[in-house]
C-alpha positions in Angstrom: 80.6 96.7 133.3 81.1 98.5 129.6 84.1 100.2 129.1 83.4 103.6 126.8 84.1 107.6 127.5 80.4 107.5 129.1 81.3 105.3 132.1 85.0 106.4 132.5 83.4 109.9 132.5 81.0 108.7 135.4 83.5 106.8 137.3 85.9 109.9 137.5 83.3 112.2 138.2 82.1 110.0 141.3 85.5 109.4 142.7 86.7 112.9 142.1 83.3 113.9 144.3 83.8 111.6 146.6 87.5 112.2 147.5 86.7 115.9 147.5 84.1 115.4 149.8 86.8 113.4 152.4 89.1 115.7 151.9 88.3 119.4 150.3 91.8 120.6 150.5 93.0 120.5 147.1 89.8 122.4 145.5 90.0 125.7 144.5 89.3 128.2 147.6 86.2 129.9 147.8 84.8 132.3 150.3 82.3 130.2 152.5 79.8 133.0 151.9 79.1 133.7 148.3 77.2 132.2 145.4 78.5 128.6 144.8 79.5 127.4 141.9 76.4 126.0 139.2 79.3 123.7 137.5 81.2 121.7 140.4 85.3 121.2 140.9 84.5 117.5 139.9 82.4 117.9 136.9 85.0 120.3 135.8 87.8 118.4 135.7 85.8 115.4 134.3 85.1 117.8 131.5 88.5 118.5 131.3 89.7 114.6 130.6 86.6 114.0 128.4 88.0 116.9 125.9 91.4 115.7 125.7 90.3 111.8 124.9 87.9 113.6 122.3 90.9 115.4 121.0 89.5 118.9 121.3 92.6 121.5 121.7 90.4 124.3 121.2 88.3 125.3 124.0 85.7 127.1 122.4 84.9 124.0 120.0 84.8 121.8 122.9 82.3 123.8 125.0 80.3 124.0 121.6 80.5 120.1 121.0 79.9 120.1 124.6 76.6 122.0 124.8 75.4 119.6 121.7 76.5 116.3 122.6 76.7 116.4 126.4 74.2 118.5 127.6 72.1 115.6 129.5 75.4 114.6 131.7 76.4 118.4 131.7 73.5 120.8 132.0 75.0 123.9 132.9 78.2 124.8 131.2 80.0 128.2 131.7 81.4 130.4 128.6 85.5 129.9 127.2 86.6 132.4 129.8 85.1 131.1 132.6 86.1 127.6 131.8 89.3 128.8 131.0 89.8 130.7 134.3 88.5 128.2 136.9 90.5 125.3 135.3 94.0 127.1 135.6 92.5 127.6 139.2 92.4 124.1 139.4 95.5 122.8 138.2 96.2 121.7 141.7 93.5 119.6 141.7 94.5 117.9 138.6 97.9 117.5 139.8 96.5 115.7 143.3 93.9 113.7 141.4 96.5 112.4 139.1 98.8 111.0 142.2 95.1 109.3 144.0 94.3 107.9 140.5 97.5 106.3 140.0 97.7 104.9 143.5 94.5 103.2 142.8 95.9 100.8 140.5 97.7 97.8 140.3 100.4 99.3 138.2 101.5 101.4 141.0 103.0 98.7 142.7 105.4 97.5 139.3 108.8 97.2 140.5 110.6 98.9 137.1 110.0 102.4 136.0 111.2 104.0 133.2 112.2 107.7 132.8 112.7 110.0 129.7 111.7 113.7 128.7 110.0 114.6 125.8 110.1 118.5 123.7 106.5 120.1 124.8 107.1 122.9 121.4 105.3 126.4 122.3 106.5 128.3 119.2 108.0 128.0 115.5 109.2 131.6 114.8 111.8 134.1 116.3 109.2 136.4 116.9 107.1 134.0 119.1 110.4 133.4 120.7 110.9 137.3 121.2 107.7 138.5 122.2 105.9 135.2 123.9 105.2 135.6 127.8 106.4 131.8 128.0 110.2 133.4 127.2 112.4 132.9 129.9 111.0 129.5 130.8 110.8 128.3 127.2 113.7 128.1 125.5 116.0 126.5 122.3 116.5 123.0 123.1 117.8 120.2 120.7 115.4 116.6 120.7 118.3 113.6 120.2 115.5 111.3 119.2 114.1 113.4 116.3 117.2 115.4 115.3 115.8 118.5 115.7 116.0 122.1 117.4 113.0 123.2 118.7 111.7 126.6 121.4 109.8 125.2 124.1 109.7 123.2 127.1 110.4 119.8 128.2 108.5 117.4 130.0 110.0 114.8 132.1 108.3 111.4 132.0 108.8 108.8 135.3 106.3 105.6 134.5 105.4 102.2 135.2 106.5 99.9 132.2 102.7 99.9 131.8 102.6 103.4 131.2 101.3 104.8 134.3 103.0 108.5 135.5 104.3 108.1 138.8 106.1 111.3 138.4 106.6 114.1 136.3 108.1 118.1 135.6 108.0 120.6 133.2 110.9 122.2 133.0 113.1 124.6 130.0 114.3 122.6 127.3 118.1 122.6 128.3 117.3 121.6 132.0 119.6 118.6 133.1 117.8 115.5 133.0 119.7 114.0 135.9 118.8 117.0 138.5 115.4 117.0 137.0 114.7 113.2 138.0 116.3 113.6 141.5 114.2 116.8 141.9 111.1 115.0 141.1 111.9 112.3 143.8 112.9 114.9 146.4 109.5 116.4 145.9 107.5 113.3 146.7 109.9 111.8 149.7 107.8 108.6 150.8 108.1 107.8 146.7 111.2 105.8 146.6 110.3 104.7 150.4 107.0 103.3 149.5 109.0 100.7 146.4 112.4 99.7 147.9 114.9 98.4 145.6 113.0 100.3 142.8 114.4 99.8 139.0 114.9 103.0 136.6 115.4 102.1 133.3 116.7 105.2 131.5 118.9 106.3 128.7 122.6 107.5 128.5 121.9 111.0 129.3 121.7 109.4 133.2 124.9 109.5 134.0 127.6 110.4 136.6 129.2 109.1 139.7 127.2 111.5 142.0 123.6 110.7 140.3 123.9 107.0 140.5 125.4 107.6 144.3 122.3 109.6 145.3 119.8 107.0 143.6 121.6 104.3 145.5 121.2 106.0 148.5 117.5 106.3 148.1 117.6 102.6 147.5 116.5 103.0 143.6 118.8 100.8 140.9 119.6 102.6 137.7 119.9 101.0 134.3 121.3 102.6 132.0 123.3 101.7 128.4 126.8 102.3 128.5 128.3 105.6 127.5 131.0 106.1 124.5 134.6 105.0 126.0 132.7 103.1 129.0 132.8 99.2 129.4 129.8 97.1 128.1 127.6 97.6 131.1 125.9 93.6 131.8 122.8 94.3 132.2 122.4 96.6 129.0 120.5 93.1 126.9 118.0 92.8 129.6 116.4 95.9 129.7 116.6 97.3 125.7 113.4 95.8 124.5 112.4 97.7 127.6 113.5 101.3 126.5 111.2 101.5 123.8 108.0 101.5 126.4 108.6 105.0 127.2 109.0 106.2 123.7 105.7 104.4 123.4 104.1 106.7 126.0 105.3 109.9 124.5 103.5 109.0 121.4 100.6 108.2 122.9 100.7 112.0 124.8 101.8 113.3 120.9 100.2 111.1 118.8 96.5 110.5 120.7 96.5 113.5 123.6 97.8 116.0 120.9 100.7 117.3 123.7 102.1 119.6 121.3 99.0 120.9 119.9 98.2 122.7 123.8 98.5 126.4 122.2 99.1 127.8 125.7 100.6 131.2 125.4 101.2 131.8 129.6 102.8 129.8 132.3 99.4 128.9 133.8 98.0 127.8 130.6 100.4 125.5 129.2 101.0 124.3 132.9 97.1 123.2 133.0 97.2 122.0 129.0 100.3 119.4 130.0 98.1 118.1 133.0 95.0 117.6 131.7 96.4 115.0 129.2 98.5 113.5 132.0 95.2 113.3 134.2 93.4 111.8 131.1 96.2 109.2 130.4 96.1 108.2 134.2 92.2 108.1 134.6 92.2 105.5 131.2 94.7 103.7 132.8 92.5 103.9 135.9 89.8 103.1 134.4 90.8 100.1 132.3 92.4 98.8 135.0 89.2 98.7 137.7 87.4 96.9 134.6 90.0 94.1 134.0 91.1 95.2 130.2 94.1 93.8 128.9 95.6 96.6 128.2 96.0 99.2 130.5 97.0 102.2 128.6 94.8 101.3 125.6 92.4 104.3 124.4 90.5 102.7 121.9 87.5 102.5 123.8 87.6 106.3 124.5 87.0 107.4 120.9 91.1 106.6 119.8 
């Protein structure tokens, strides 16, 4: 099997379409009686993934390109307002397919996870922060990795060492990373149960007796560097090289999938424009895994 964007799009469309035939509940609700959409839900999600992999941050430019270059694969494309509305209504389906594709890879059984958060900037001017519809959720925060303040949100990621997203959350910039991680695990109670004895690698921000006790009770083992004033932790030399994995995953989202160039101005807009790159990376890993590629997280064959 070849490994390029066309084969990925075809395989992804078939996977989503077959899944929705068996389990239609994740699809957006619509009346039983009425006009069926010409562009199916599987086609819509596949289009969104292709736009992320090809580096389009403007829906209008993406639809113009798709009409010109992809008419054979997608004979009908809606206008930008219709595409925008349907994609936001399909956010639940996008989340569901991230989980379905992730579980259908060999990376899902990895016994080591890495956790971190990364900024999702939503504006740079004071006027934007004051008048934006995101104000109240988006807020000022500090990114220690790049020594900068920003206004926006944080994407919290729990991934395998191969880069496969296992769990994720989008919060305000000041949200506590430890609380968010526990909430991510609580949101899917079976996640830790399916991976007993799982090891989680985090940075110095994931600390605290109560926090580590909560992970231990969930049969999870935390590895992190020692904080200032703490005695050296014996496991630090073992996982220190692996700690950079999460940074490279974050860079994949930002440098190749344009996470911070989302351009969203509303809550639903920013949610779906963050979910789409996560699905795109998951789909690429899923396809690379199925085609026995040497690097599961590589996007090179998909125009990157």
